[in-house]
C-alpha positions in Angstrom: -49.5 16.4 137.7 -51.5 19.6 138.1 -54.4 20.4 135.8 -52.7 23.4 134.2 -49.6 21.3 133.3 -51.7 18.5 132.0 -53.6 20.8 129.7 -50.3 22.5 128.6 -48.9 19.1 127.5 -51.7 18.7 124.9 -51.3 22.1 123.3 -49.8 21.9 119.8 -46.3 23.3 119.1 -46.2 26.7 117.5 -44.9 26.9 114.0 -43.5 30.0 112.4 -42.6 31.2 108.9 -39.6 33.6 108.6 -39.7 36.1 105.8 -37.4 39.0 104.8 -38.6 42.1 103.0 -36.1 44.4 101.3 -36.7 48.2 101.3 -34.8 50.9 99.4 -32.7 52.9 101.8 -34.2 56.5 101.5 -32.3 57.7 104.6 -28.8 57.4 103.2 -27.4 60.4 105.1 -28.4 59.1 108.5 -27.4 55.5 107.6 -24.0 56.7 106.4 -23.2 58.1 109.8 -24.1 54.8 111.4 -22.2 52.6 108.9 -19.0 54.7 108.8 -18.7 54.9 112.6 -19.6 51.2 113.0 -16.9 50.3 110.4 -14.3 52.2 112.6 -15.4 50.2 115.6 -15.4 46.9 113.8 -11.9 47.5 112.3 -10.5 48.6 115.6 -11.9 45.4 117.3 -10.5 43.3 114.5 -7.0 44.8 114.7 -6.9 44.5 118.5 -7.9 40.8 118.4 -5.5 40.1 115.4 -2.5 41.1 117.5 -3.4 38.3 120.0 -4.1 35.5 117.5 -1.6 32.6 117.6 -0.8 30.6 114.5 1.1 27.3 115.0 2.4 25.0 112.3 2.9 21.3 113.1 4.5 18.7 110.9 2.4 15.6 110.1 4.2 12.4 110.8 5.0 10.4 107.6 4.0 13.3 105.4 5.7 16.4 104.1 2.6 18.6 104.7 2.2 20.8 107.8 -0.9 21.2 109.9 -2.0 24.7 110.9 -3.6 25.4 114.3 -5.0 28.8 115.0 -5.9 30.0 118.5 -8.1 33.0 119.1 -8.0 34.9 122.4 -10.8 33.8 124.8 -13.7 36.1 124.8 -14.2 36.1 128.6 -10.6 37.1 129.2 -10.2 40.0 126.8 -13.8 41.3 126.6 -13.6 44.0 129.3 -10.2 45.4 128.0 -11.4 45.4 124.4 -14.6 47.1 125.3 -12.7 49.9 127.2 -10.5 50.5 124.1 -13.5 50.7 121.8 -15.4 53.1 124.1 -12.6 55.6 123.7 -13.3 56.0 120.0 -17.1 55.2 120.0 -19.4 57.9 118.6 -22.5 55.7 118.6 -24.7 54.2 121.2 -22.9 51.9 123.7 -24.7 48.8 122.4 -22.9 49.0 119.1 -19.6 48.4 120.9 -20.9 44.9 122.0 -22.1 44.3 118.5 -18.7 45.1 117.0 -16.9 42.7 119.4 -19.3 39.9 118.5 -19.0 40.6 114.8 -15.2 40.7 115.0 -15.2 37.3 116.7 -17.6 35.9 114.1 -15.3 37.1 111.2 -12.2 35.6 112.8 -14.0 32.4 113.6 -15.0 32.0 110.0 -11.5 32.8 108.8 -10.0 30.3 111.2 -12.2 27.4 109.9 -11.2 28.2 106.3 -7.6 28.8 107.1 -7.1 25.5 109.0 -8.6 23.7 105.9 -6.2 25.5 103.6 -9.0 27.4 101.9 -7.8 30.9 103.1 -4.5 32.7 103.5 -3.0 33.4 106.9 -3.3 37.2 106.4 -5.6 39.3 108.4 -9.2 39.3 107.0 -10.2 42.6 105.3 -13.5 44.4 105.7 -15.2 45.0 102.4 -18.8 46.0 102.6 -19.9 46.6 106.1 -23.5 46.2 107.2 -25.2 46.6 110.6 -27.6 44.1 112.1 -29.5 46.1 114.7 -30.1 44.5 118.1 -33.5 44.4 119.6 -32.3 46.8 122.3 -31.6 49.4 119.7 -34.9 49.3 117.7 -38.5 50.1 118.6 -41.5 49.2 116.5 -44.2 51.8 116.2 -47.1 50.6 114.1 -45.7 49.8 110.6 -42.4 51.5 111.1 -39.2 50.8 113.1 -37.2 53.5 114.9 -33.5 52.7 115.2 -31.2 54.4 117.7 -27.9 55.8 116.2 -26.7 57.9 119.0 -28.4 59.0 122.2 -31.5 61.0 121.2 -30.7 60.5 117.5 -32.8 58.1 115.5 -33.5 56.8 111.9 -36.9 55.5 111.0 -37.9 53.0 108.3 -41.5 52.3 107.3 -43.2 49.3 105.6 -46.7 50.7 105.4 -48.7 50.3 102.2 -46.7 47.2 101.3 -48.5 44.1 100.0 -47.8 42.0 103.1 -48.8 44.7 105.6 -52.3 44.7 104.0 -52.6 40.9 103.7 -50.9 39.6 106.8 -51.6 40.5 110.4 -49.5 39.6 113.4 -46.0 40.0 111.9 -43.2 40.2 114.4 -40.1 42.2 113.4 -36.7 40.7 114.0 -33.3 42.4 113.8 -33.2 44.8 110.8 -30.1 44.8 108.6 -28.9 48.2 107.3 -26.8 48.5 104.2 -25.7 51.5 102.1 -28.6 51.1 99.5 -31.0 48.6 101.1 -32.6 47.8 104.4 -33.7 44.2 105.1 -36.5 43.7 107.5 -36.9 40.1 108.8 -40.4 39.1 110.0 -41.8 36.1 111.9 -45.3 35.0 111.2 -47.2 32.5 113.3 -48.9 29.8 111.3 -52.6 29.2 112.0 -53.4 25.7 113.4 -55.8 24.0 111.0 -56.3 21.5 108.2 -57.0 22.8 104.7 -60.7 23.4 103.7 -60.1 22.9 100.0 -57.7 21.0 97.7 -56.5 22.1 94.3 -54.2 20.2 91.9 -52.5 22.1 89.1 -51.0 20.8 85.9 -48.6 23.2 84.2 -48.7 23.6 80.4 -47.4 26.1 77.9 -50.4 28.5 77.8 -52.6 27.3 80.6 -52.6 25.9 84.2 -55.2 23.2 84.3 -56.6 22.5 87.8 -59.0 20.2 89.5 -60.6 20.9 92.9 -62.5 17.6 93.6 -65.7 18.7 91.8 -64.8 20.6 88.6 -61.9 21.5 86.3 -60.6 25.1 86.1 -58.2 26.4 83.5 -56.2 29.5 84.2 -54.8 31.2 81.1 -51.1 32.3 81.2 -50.8 33.0 77.5 -50.2 36.7 78.3 -47.2 35.7 80.3 -45.9 33.5 77.5 -46.4 36.4 75.0 -44.4 38.7 77.3 -41.5 36.3 77.4 -41.6 35.9 73.6 -41.6 39.6 73.0 -38.8 40.3 75.4 -36.8 37.4 73.8 -37.1 39.1 70.4 -35.8 42.4 71.8 -33.0 40.7 73.6 -31.8 38.9 70.4 -31.5 42.3 68.7 -29.7 43.8 71.6 -27.3 40.9 71.7 -26.2 41.5 68.1 -25.8 45.2 69.0 -23.8 44.4 72.1 -21.4 42.2 70.1 -20.4 45.3 68.0 -20.4 48.1 70.6 -18.6 46.5 73.6 -19.2 48.2 76.9 -22.2 50.3 75.7 -23.9 47.2 74.4 -23.3 45.2 77.6 -24.9 48.0 79.7 -28.0 48.0 77.3 -28.2 44.2 77.5 -28.1 44.3 81.3 -30.8 46.9 81.3 -33.2 44.9 79.2 -32.4 41.6 81.1 -33.4 43.3 84.3 -36.5 44.7 82.7 -37.6 41.3 81.5 -37.1 39.7 84.9 -39.0 42.5 86.7 -42.0 42.3 84.3 -42.2 38.5 84.6 -42.0 38.6 88.4 -44.6 41.4 88.5 -47.0 39.3 86.5 -46.3 36.2 88.5 -46.8 37.9 91.9 -50.2 39.4 90.7 -51.3 36.1 89.4 -50.4 34.2 92.6 -52.1 36.9 94.8 -55.4 36.6 92.9 -55.1 32.8 92.9 -54.6 32.7 96.7 -57.4 35.2 97.1 -59.8 32.9 95.2 -58.6 29.7 97.1 -57.7 30.6 100.7 -57.1 27.8 103.2 -56.2 25.4 100.4 -53.8 22.6 99.9 -52.2 23.1 96.4 -50.5 20.3 94.5 -48.0 21.2 91.8 -45.6 19.2 89.7 -42.0 18.9 90.6 -40.7 19.7 87.1 -37.3 19.4 85.6 -36.8 21.4 82.5 -33.4 19.8 81.6 -35.1 16.4 81.1 -37.8 18.0 78.9 -35.1 19.4 76.5 -33.6 15.9 76.0 -36.9 14.5 74.5 -38.0 17.6 72.6 -37.2 18.9 69.2 -35.8 22.5 68.6 -39.2 24.1 68.2 -40.6 22.6 71.4 -37.4 23.3 73.3 -37.7 27.0 72.5 -41.3 27.0 73.8 -40.3 25.2 77.0 -37.5 27.7 77.6 -40.0 30.5 77.7 -42.1 29.0 80.5 -41.7 30.1 84.1 -43.4 27.2 85.9 -40.8 27.0 88.6 -41.1 30.7 89.3 -44.9 30.4 89.7 -44.5 27.4 92.0 -41.8 29.1 94.1 -43.8 32.3 94.6 -46.9 30.2 95.3 -45.0 28.1 97.8 -43.8 30.9 100.1 -46.9 33.2 99.7 -49.4 30.4 100.4 -48.4 30.2 104.0 -49.4 33.9 104.5 -52.9 33.0 103.3 -53.2 29.9 105.5 -52.5 27.5 102.6 -49.9 24.9 101.8 -48.2 23.7 98.7 -47.2 20.0 98.0 -44.9 18.9 95.1 -45.7 15.6 93.5 -43.9 13.5 90.9 -45.4 14.2 87.5 -44.3 10.9 86.1 -47.0 9.4 83.8 -49.7 11.7 85.1 -51.0 12.4 81.6 -50.6 8.8 80.4 -52.3 7.0 83.3 -56.0 6.2 83.7 -57.3 7.6 87.0 -60.0 4.9 87.2 -58.1 1.6 86.6 -54.4 2.7 86.5 -53.7 1.5 82.9 -50.8 3.3 81.3 -51.0 4.3 77.6 -47.9 4.3 75.5 -49.0 7.1 73.2 -51.3 9.9 74.1 -52.6 12.5 71.7 -54.7 15.5 72.7 -57.3 13.2 74.3 -56.5 10.3 76.7 -58.5 7.1 76.1 -58.2 4.1 78.3 -58.3 0.8 76.3 -59.1 -1.2 79.5 -62.1 0.6 81.0 -63.0 3.1 78.3 -62.3 6.3 80.3 -61.9 9.3 78.0 -60.7 12.8 79.0 -58.6 15.6 77.7 -54.9 14.9 78.3 -54.2 18.0 80.4 -57.3 17.6 82.5 -56.4 14.0 83.0 -53.0 15.0 84.3 -54.5 17.4 86.9 -56.9 14.6 88.0 -54.0 12.2 88.6 -52.0 14.9 90.4 -55.1 15.3 92.7 -55.2 11.6 93.4 -51.5 11.6 94.2 -51.9 14.6 96.6 -54.7 12.9 98.4 -52.7 9.7 98.9 -54.8 7.5 96.5 -52.2 5.9 94.2 -53.3 3.7 91.3 -53.7 0.1 92.3 -53.5 -2.1 89.2 -54.7 -5.3 91.0 -58.1 -3.8 91.5 -60.1 -3.9 88.2 -62.0 -0.7 88.8 -61.2 2.3 91.0 -63.5 5.2 91.6 -62.1 8.7 90.9 -63.0 12.1 92.3 -62.0 11.3 95.8 -62.8 14.2 98.2 -60.3 14.1 101.1 -61.0 14.8 104.7 -61.6 18.5 105.3 -62.2 20.9 108.2 -60.4 22.7 111.0 -58.7 20.6 113.6 -60.0 22.6 116.5 -63.7 21.9 115.5 -63.2 18.2 115.0 -63.9 16.8 111.5 -67.4 17.8 110.7 -67.1 17.5 106.9 -66.5 14.7 104.5 -65.5 11.3 105.8 -63.0 10.6 103.0 -65.2 8.1 101.1 -64.5 7.5 97.4 -67.1 9.2 95.2 -67.9 9.0 91.6 -66.4 11.5 89.1 -68.4 14.7 88.8 -66.9 16.6 85.9 -67.5 20.3 85.5 -65.4 22.7 83.4 -64.6 26.3 83.9 -62.2 28.5 82.0 -60.7 31.5 83.9 -58.2 34.2 82.9 -56.5 36.1 85.7 -55.4 39.6 84.7 
Protein backbone atom coordinates (compact mmCIF):
# COMPACT_ATOMS: atom_id res chain seq x y z
CA UNK A 1 0.00 0.00 0.00
CA UNK A 2 1.38 3.44 -0.96
CA UNK A 3 1.96 6.13 1.63
CA UNK A 4 -0.80 8.38 0.24
CA UNK A 5 -3.38 5.60 0.41
CA UNK A 6 -2.28 4.63 3.90
CA UNK A 7 -2.69 8.20 5.15
CA UNK A 8 -6.05 8.53 3.43
CA UNK A 9 -7.42 5.50 5.25
CA UNK A 10 -6.86 7.21 8.63
CA UNK A 11 -8.70 10.40 7.69
CA UNK A 12 -12.06 10.87 9.45
CA UNK A 13 -15.29 10.69 7.48
CA UNK A 14 -16.82 14.03 6.63
CA UNK A 15 -20.14 14.76 8.33
CA UNK A 16 -22.63 17.30 7.03
CA UNK A 17 -25.73 19.09 8.31
CA UNK A 18 -28.51 19.85 5.83
CA UNK A 19 -30.57 23.00 6.40
CA UNK A 20 -33.27 24.71 4.35
CA UNK A 21 -33.97 28.44 4.48
CA UNK A 22 -37.25 29.82 3.17
CA UNK A 23 -37.37 33.20 1.41
CA UNK A 24 -40.35 35.28 0.34
CA UNK A 25 -40.64 35.20 -3.44
CA UNK A 26 -40.24 38.85 -4.42
CA UNK A 27 -39.77 37.95 -8.12
CA UNK A 28 -43.28 36.65 -8.71
CA UNK A 29 -43.57 37.86 -12.31
CA UNK A 30 -40.39 36.10 -13.43
CA UNK A 31 -41.26 33.03 -11.37
CA UNK A 32 -44.77 32.88 -12.83
CA UNK A 33 -43.34 32.54 -16.34
CA UNK A 34 -41.20 29.64 -15.18
CA UNK A 35 -43.95 27.88 -13.21
CA UNK A 36 -46.66 28.21 -15.88
CA UNK A 37 -44.46 26.93 -18.70
CA UNK A 38 -43.10 24.14 -16.55
CA UNK A 39 -46.65 23.12 -15.63
CA UNK A 40 -47.46 22.77 -19.35
CA UNK A 41 -44.40 20.56 -19.85
CA UNK A 42 -45.17 18.39 -16.84
CA UNK A 43 -48.85 17.95 -17.80
CA UNK A 44 -47.90 17.00 -21.36
CA UNK A 45 -45.37 14.43 -20.10
CA UNK A 46 -47.93 13.02 -17.67
CA UNK A 47 -50.62 12.71 -20.37
CA UNK A 48 -48.20 11.10 -22.82
CA UNK A 49 -47.05 8.50 -20.30
CA UNK A 50 -50.60 7.84 -19.04
CA UNK A 51 -51.65 6.64 -22.49
CA UNK A 52 -49.00 3.91 -22.24
CA UNK A 53 -49.76 2.76 -18.68
CA UNK A 54 -51.13 -0.79 -18.41
CA UNK A 55 -53.51 -1.77 -15.60
CA UNK A 56 -54.18 -5.50 -15.03
CA UNK A 57 -56.62 -7.09 -12.60
CA UNK A 58 -55.96 -10.63 -11.39
CA UNK A 59 -58.21 -12.72 -9.20
CA UNK A 60 -56.68 -14.10 -6.01
CA UNK A 61 -57.20 -17.85 -5.60
CA UNK A 62 -59.55 -18.73 -2.75
CA UNK A 63 -60.61 -15.10 -2.30
CA UNK A 64 -63.17 -12.83 -3.89
CA UNK A 65 -60.74 -9.90 -4.04
CA UNK A 66 -58.74 -8.94 -7.12
CA UNK A 67 -55.10 -7.96 -7.28
CA UNK A 68 -54.10 -4.94 -9.34
CA UNK A 69 -50.83 -4.80 -11.24
CA UNK A 70 -49.74 -1.55 -12.91
CA UNK A 71 -46.96 -1.44 -15.49
CA UNK A 72 -45.33 1.87 -16.45
CA UNK A 73 -43.52 2.29 -19.80
CA UNK A 74 -39.79 1.72 -19.47
CA UNK A 75 -37.94 4.97 -19.33
CA UNK A 76 -35.12 3.91 -21.65
CA UNK A 77 -37.53 2.87 -24.39
CA UNK A 78 -39.72 5.99 -24.50
CA UNK A 79 -37.35 8.70 -23.28
CA UNK A 80 -36.17 9.90 -26.70
CA UNK A 81 -39.67 9.98 -28.25
CA UNK A 82 -41.15 11.77 -25.21
CA UNK A 83 -38.34 14.32 -25.19
CA UNK A 84 -38.93 15.14 -28.86
CA UNK A 85 -42.64 15.70 -28.17
CA UNK A 86 -41.90 18.04 -25.27
CA UNK A 87 -39.32 20.03 -27.22
CA UNK A 88 -42.04 21.05 -29.68
CA UNK A 89 -43.96 22.96 -26.98
CA UNK A 90 -41.03 23.93 -24.75
CA UNK A 91 -40.52 27.66 -24.09
CA UNK A 92 -37.88 27.23 -21.36
CA UNK A 93 -34.30 26.03 -21.28
CA UNK A 94 -33.82 22.47 -22.59
CA UNK A 95 -32.82 21.12 -19.16
CA UNK A 96 -36.39 21.68 -17.93
CA UNK A 97 -37.59 19.04 -20.41
CA UNK A 98 -35.47 16.39 -18.70
CA UNK A 99 -36.69 17.60 -15.32
CA UNK A 100 -40.34 17.34 -16.42
CA UNK A 101 -39.84 13.75 -17.60
CA UNK A 102 -38.21 12.73 -14.32
CA UNK A 103 -40.96 14.42 -12.27
CA UNK A 104 -43.70 12.76 -14.33
CA UNK A 105 -42.16 9.34 -13.69
CA UNK A 106 -41.88 10.21 -9.99
CA UNK A 107 -45.58 11.16 -9.82
CA UNK A 108 -46.67 7.99 -11.62
CA UNK A 109 -44.38 5.81 -9.49
CA UNK A 110 -45.87 7.21 -6.30
CA UNK A 111 -49.40 6.74 -7.67
CA UNK A 112 -48.63 3.13 -8.66
CA UNK A 113 -47.42 2.20 -5.16
CA UNK A 114 -50.57 3.61 -3.56
CA UNK A 115 -52.96 2.24 -6.20
CA UNK A 116 -51.62 -1.31 -5.93
CA UNK A 117 -52.25 -1.16 -2.17
CA UNK A 118 -55.78 0.13 -2.70
CA UNK A 119 -54.98 3.54 -1.27
CA UNK A 120 -55.60 5.50 -4.51
CA UNK A 121 -58.08 5.34 -7.37
CA UNK A 122 -57.13 4.14 -10.85
CA UNK A 123 -57.75 7.53 -12.41
CA UNK A 124 -54.97 9.68 -13.81
CA UNK A 125 -53.16 11.73 -11.13
CA UNK A 126 -53.95 15.44 -11.21
CA UNK A 127 -51.49 18.29 -10.84
CA UNK A 128 -52.42 20.70 -8.07
CA UNK A 129 -49.69 23.07 -6.97
CA UNK A 130 -46.64 22.82 -9.20
CA UNK A 131 -43.18 23.73 -7.96
CA UNK A 132 -39.81 23.58 -9.69
CA UNK A 133 -36.70 22.02 -8.20
CA UNK A 134 -33.88 23.68 -10.12
CA UNK A 135 -31.04 21.41 -11.23
CA UNK A 136 -27.44 22.35 -10.54
CA UNK A 137 -26.89 22.90 -14.28
CA UNK A 138 -29.50 25.69 -14.26
CA UNK A 139 -28.26 27.71 -11.31
CA UNK A 140 -25.10 29.67 -10.58
CA UNK A 141 -24.05 30.89 -7.14
CA UNK A 142 -22.61 34.40 -7.05
CA UNK A 143 -21.58 35.38 -3.54
CA UNK A 144 -24.74 35.30 -1.41
CA UNK A 145 -27.18 35.06 -4.31
CA UNK A 146 -28.17 32.44 -6.85
CA UNK A 147 -28.90 33.11 -10.52
CA UNK A 148 -31.43 30.71 -12.08
CA UNK A 149 -31.80 30.30 -15.84
CA UNK A 150 -35.38 30.53 -17.11
CA UNK A 151 -34.74 30.80 -20.84
CA UNK A 152 -31.53 31.34 -22.80
CA UNK A 153 -30.16 34.70 -21.60
CA UNK A 154 -33.13 35.20 -19.23
CA UNK A 155 -32.46 34.80 -15.51
CA UNK A 156 -34.08 35.28 -12.11
CA UNK A 157 -31.92 36.00 -9.04
CA UNK A 158 -32.59 35.33 -5.36
CA UNK A 159 -30.37 36.62 -2.55
CA UNK A 160 -29.88 35.53 1.07
CA UNK A 161 -27.49 38.31 2.11
CA UNK A 162 -27.98 39.94 5.53
CA UNK A 163 -29.68 36.81 6.87
CA UNK A 164 -28.72 35.45 10.29
CA UNK A 165 -27.01 32.30 8.99
CA UNK A 166 -25.00 34.19 6.33
CA UNK A 167 -23.38 36.23 9.11
CA UNK A 168 -22.89 33.36 11.54
CA UNK A 169 -21.95 30.43 9.31
CA UNK A 170 -19.24 30.27 6.70
CA UNK A 171 -18.74 27.55 4.12
CA UNK A 172 -22.37 26.86 3.21
CA UNK A 173 -22.92 24.90 -0.02
CA UNK A 174 -26.16 25.55 -1.91
CA UNK A 175 -28.15 22.58 -3.21
CA UNK A 176 -31.10 22.60 -5.63
CA UNK A 177 -33.43 25.58 -4.98
CA UNK A 178 -37.17 24.94 -4.91
CA UNK A 179 -39.33 27.69 -6.44
CA UNK A 180 -43.01 28.06 -5.52
CA UNK A 181 -45.54 30.79 -6.21
CA UNK A 182 -45.00 32.64 -2.92
CA UNK A 183 -41.86 31.08 -1.41
CA UNK A 184 -38.37 30.03 -2.46
CA UNK A 185 -36.65 27.28 -0.45
CA UNK A 186 -32.86 27.23 -0.45
CA UNK A 187 -31.26 23.97 0.81
CA UNK A 188 -27.74 24.26 2.19
CA UNK A 189 -25.09 21.77 3.22
CA UNK A 190 -22.72 22.61 6.06
CA UNK A 191 -19.59 20.63 6.86
CA UNK A 192 -19.26 19.91 10.57
CA UNK A 193 -15.91 20.75 12.18
CA UNK A 194 -14.01 17.77 13.55
CA UNK A 195 -13.46 18.27 17.29
CA UNK A 196 -14.61 17.37 20.76
CA UNK A 197 -16.47 19.98 22.83
CA UNK A 198 -14.42 22.39 24.92
CA UNK A 199 -17.18 23.00 27.49
CA UNK A 200 -20.18 21.18 28.91
CA UNK A 201 -23.46 22.69 30.11
CA UNK A 202 -26.48 20.90 31.58
CA UNK A 203 -29.84 22.70 31.60
CA UNK A 204 -32.83 22.06 33.86
CA UNK A 205 -36.04 23.60 32.46
CA UNK A 206 -38.43 25.28 34.91
CA UNK A 207 -41.42 27.61 34.67
CA UNK A 208 -39.59 30.92 34.89
CA UNK A 209 -35.91 29.95 34.65
CA UNK A 210 -33.42 27.64 32.98
CA UNK A 211 -30.98 26.45 35.65
CA UNK A 212 -27.64 25.31 34.26
CA UNK A 213 -24.38 23.82 35.56
CA UNK A 214 -21.08 23.98 33.65
CA UNK A 215 -18.83 21.87 35.89
CA UNK A 216 -17.70 24.75 38.09
CA UNK A 217 -20.66 27.03 38.81
CA UNK A 218 -24.42 27.30 38.47
CA UNK A 219 -26.02 29.77 36.04
CA UNK A 220 -29.70 30.72 35.99
CA UNK A 221 -31.23 32.14 32.81
CA UNK A 222 -34.49 34.02 33.30
CA UNK A 223 -37.31 33.25 30.84
CA UNK A 224 -40.03 34.99 32.84
CA UNK A 225 -40.49 37.49 30.03
CA UNK A 226 -41.34 34.63 27.68
CA UNK A 227 -43.84 33.22 30.20
CA UNK A 228 -45.45 36.67 30.55
CA UNK A 229 -45.68 36.92 26.76
CA UNK A 230 -47.53 33.61 26.57
CA UNK A 231 -49.82 34.62 29.46
CA UNK A 232 -50.74 37.96 27.87
CA UNK A 233 -51.44 36.41 24.46
CA UNK A 234 -53.56 33.74 26.15
CA UNK A 235 -55.80 36.43 27.68
CA UNK A 236 -56.22 38.09 24.29
CA UNK A 237 -56.99 34.80 22.60
CA UNK A 238 -59.69 33.93 25.16
CA UNK A 239 -61.50 37.22 24.41
CA UNK A 240 -61.18 36.67 20.66
CA UNK A 241 -62.54 33.13 20.98
CA UNK A 242 -65.71 34.42 22.62
CA UNK A 243 -65.97 37.01 19.85
CA UNK A 244 -65.41 34.37 17.15
CA UNK A 245 -68.18 32.16 18.52
CA UNK A 246 -70.69 34.95 17.78
CA UNK A 247 -69.37 36.41 14.53
CA UNK A 248 -68.64 33.33 12.44
CA UNK A 249 -66.20 33.83 9.57
CA UNK A 250 -65.02 37.27 10.69
CA UNK A 251 -64.20 35.91 14.13
CA UNK A 252 -62.29 32.96 12.68
CA UNK A 253 -60.13 35.27 10.58
CA UNK A 254 -59.35 37.40 13.63
CA UNK A 255 -58.57 34.31 15.72
CA UNK A 256 -56.21 32.98 13.05
CA UNK A 257 -54.46 36.35 12.91
CA UNK A 258 -53.76 36.46 16.64
CA UNK A 259 -52.71 32.81 16.73
CA UNK A 260 -50.09 33.52 14.06
CA UNK A 261 -48.98 36.61 15.95
CA UNK A 262 -48.52 34.64 19.17
CA UNK A 263 -46.50 31.93 17.45
CA UNK A 264 -44.30 34.44 15.64
CA UNK A 265 -43.55 36.43 18.80
CA UNK A 266 -42.67 33.30 20.75
CA UNK A 267 -40.40 32.01 17.98
CA UNK A 268 -38.72 35.41 17.69
CA UNK A 269 -37.95 35.43 21.42
CA UNK A 270 -36.72 31.83 21.39
CA UNK A 271 -34.41 32.38 18.41
CA UNK A 272 -32.87 35.50 19.99
CA UNK A 273 -32.44 33.67 23.30
CA UNK A 274 -30.77 30.66 21.68
CA UNK A 275 -28.47 32.85 19.55
CA UNK A 276 -27.17 34.67 22.63
CA UNK A 277 -26.82 31.42 24.57
CA UNK A 278 -24.76 29.83 21.79
CA UNK A 279 -22.70 33.00 21.47
CA UNK A 280 -21.83 32.76 25.17
CA UNK A 281 -21.08 29.01 25.02
CA UNK A 282 -19.53 28.06 21.66
CA UNK A 283 -18.02 24.58 21.14
CA UNK A 284 -20.15 23.19 23.95
CA UNK A 285 -21.98 19.97 24.67
CA UNK A 286 -25.47 20.89 25.95
CA UNK A 287 -27.58 18.45 27.94
CA UNK A 288 -31.33 19.06 28.09
CA UNK A 289 -34.22 17.06 29.50
CA UNK A 290 -36.35 14.87 27.25
CA UNK A 291 -39.64 16.20 28.56
CA UNK A 292 -43.17 14.90 28.06
CA UNK A 293 -45.85 17.46 28.87
CA UNK A 294 -48.71 14.96 28.75
CA UNK A 295 -47.30 13.02 31.69
CA UNK A 296 -46.94 16.28 33.65
CA UNK A 297 -50.64 17.07 33.23
CA UNK A 298 -51.63 13.74 34.77
CA UNK A 299 -49.95 14.47 38.11
CA UNK A 300 -50.74 18.21 38.30
CA UNK A 301 -53.79 20.15 39.47
CA UNK A 302 -55.64 22.64 37.26
CA UNK A 303 -53.57 25.63 38.34
CA UNK A 304 -50.24 23.92 37.67
CA UNK A 305 -51.52 22.44 34.40
CA UNK A 306 -52.28 25.93 33.07
CA UNK A 307 -48.79 27.07 33.98
CA UNK A 308 -47.18 24.06 32.30
CA UNK A 309 -49.26 24.65 29.15
CA UNK A 310 -47.71 28.12 28.81
CA UNK A 311 -44.15 26.78 28.73
CA UNK A 312 -42.23 26.30 25.47
CA UNK A 313 -39.43 24.01 26.63
CA UNK A 314 -39.60 21.75 23.61
CA UNK A 315 -39.43 24.75 21.26
CA UNK A 316 -36.29 26.01 23.01
CA UNK A 317 -34.72 22.56 22.88
CA UNK A 318 -35.65 22.07 19.22
CA UNK A 319 -34.20 25.41 18.12
CA UNK A 320 -31.09 24.84 20.24
CA UNK A 321 -30.64 21.38 18.74
CA UNK A 322 -30.46 22.45 15.11
CA UNK A 323 -28.68 25.78 15.65
CA UNK A 324 -26.00 24.34 17.93
CA UNK A 325 -24.39 22.52 14.99
CA UNK A 326 -23.77 25.83 13.25
CA UNK A 327 -21.79 27.05 16.26
CA UNK A 328 -19.77 23.85 16.56
CA UNK A 329 -21.85 22.61 19.50
CA UNK A 330 -23.98 19.54 20.16
CA UNK A 331 -27.14 18.81 22.16
CA UNK A 332 -27.81 15.60 24.07
CA UNK A 333 -31.19 14.68 25.55
CA UNK A 334 -31.18 12.82 28.87
CA UNK A 335 -33.94 11.16 30.85
CA UNK A 336 -35.16 13.60 33.55
CA UNK A 337 -36.47 10.82 35.80
CA UNK A 338 -35.65 11.53 39.49
CA UNK A 339 -33.10 14.23 38.65
CA UNK A 340 -34.52 16.58 41.30
CA UNK A 341 -35.02 13.83 43.90
CA UNK A 342 -31.65 12.05 43.71
CA UNK A 343 -28.53 12.88 45.66
CA UNK A 344 -25.60 13.52 43.30
CA UNK A 345 -23.13 12.42 45.96
CA UNK A 346 -24.45 9.05 47.16
CA UNK A 347 -27.43 8.34 44.89
CA UNK A 348 -30.09 8.30 47.63
CA UNK A 349 -33.61 9.07 46.32
CA UNK A 350 -35.93 11.23 48.41
CA UNK A 351 -39.67 10.56 48.30
CA UNK A 352 -40.72 14.15 48.99
CA UNK A 353 -38.70 17.19 47.96
CA UNK A 354 -39.62 20.78 48.77
CA UNK A 355 -37.84 23.86 47.55
CA UNK A 356 -34.56 22.48 48.90
CA UNK A 357 -33.22 18.98 48.47
CA UNK A 358 -31.70 17.39 51.58
CA UNK A 359 -30.07 13.96 51.58
CA UNK A 360 -30.80 11.99 54.77
CA UNK A 361 -27.90 9.63 54.11
CA UNK A 362 -24.91 11.90 53.53
CA UNK A 363 -26.32 15.32 54.48
CA UNK A 364 -25.93 16.91 51.03
CA UNK A 365 -28.17 20.01 50.74
CA UNK A 366 -28.89 22.07 47.64
CA UNK A 367 -31.71 23.92 45.88
CA UNK A 368 -34.00 21.47 44.10
CA UNK A 369 -33.62 23.03 40.63
CA UNK A 370 -29.86 23.37 40.93
CA UNK A 371 -29.68 19.77 42.14
CA UNK A 372 -31.56 18.68 39.01
CA UNK A 373 -29.10 20.49 36.73
CA UNK A 374 -26.21 18.82 38.58
CA UNK A 375 -27.73 15.35 38.11
CA UNK A 376 -28.33 16.07 34.41
CA UNK A 377 -24.66 17.03 34.16
CA UNK A 378 -23.60 13.72 35.68
CA UNK A 379 -25.88 11.78 33.32
CA UNK A 380 -24.45 13.64 30.33
CA UNK A 381 -20.89 12.85 31.36
CA UNK A 382 -21.65 9.16 31.82
CA UNK A 383 -21.35 9.02 35.61
CA UNK A 384 -24.59 7.44 36.83
CA UNK A 385 -25.35 7.07 40.51
CA UNK A 386 -23.93 3.89 42.01
CA UNK A 387 -25.76 3.02 45.20
CA UNK A 388 -23.29 0.31 46.24
CA UNK A 389 -20.60 2.95 46.81
CA UNK A 390 -21.22 4.77 50.11
CA UNK A 391 -19.83 8.12 48.89
CA UNK A 392 -19.35 9.45 45.37
CA UNK A 393 -17.68 12.71 44.46
CA UNK A 394 -19.61 15.21 42.34
CA UNK A 395 -18.51 18.00 40.01
CA UNK A 396 -16.86 15.65 37.54
CA UNK A 397 -15.19 17.59 34.73
CA UNK A 398 -15.13 15.40 31.60
CA UNK A 399 -12.38 15.07 29.04
CA UNK A 400 -12.06 18.21 26.93
CA UNK A 401 -9.99 19.43 24.01
CA UNK A 402 -9.85 19.18 20.23
CA UNK A 403 -9.17 15.78 18.72
CA UNK A 404 -6.56 17.07 16.32
CA UNK A 405 -4.39 18.43 19.17
CA UNK A 406 -4.59 15.31 21.30
CA UNK A 407 -6.11 15.62 24.77
CA UNK A 408 -4.10 18.30 26.54
CA UNK A 409 -6.74 19.25 29.07
CA UNK A 410 -8.39 17.47 32.01
CA UNK A 411 -7.85 13.75 32.42
CA UNK A 412 -11.41 13.04 33.58
CA UNK A 413 -10.62 12.59 37.29
CA UNK A 414 -13.42 13.07 39.76
CA UNK A 415 -13.13 16.36 41.59
CA UNK A 416 -14.86 17.87 44.60
CA UNK A 417 -17.95 20.02 44.15
CA UNK A 418 -17.09 23.66 43.66
CA UNK A 419 -20.32 25.62 43.84
CA UNK A 420 -20.61 29.10 42.40
CA UNK A 421 -23.85 30.87 41.54
CA UNK A 422 -24.61 33.35 38.83
CA UNK A 423 -27.97 34.77 37.73
CA UNK A 424 -28.29 35.89 34.15
CA UNK A 425 -31.12 37.40 32.13
CA UNK A 426 -30.85 37.27 28.36
CA UNK A 427 -32.81 40.00 26.60
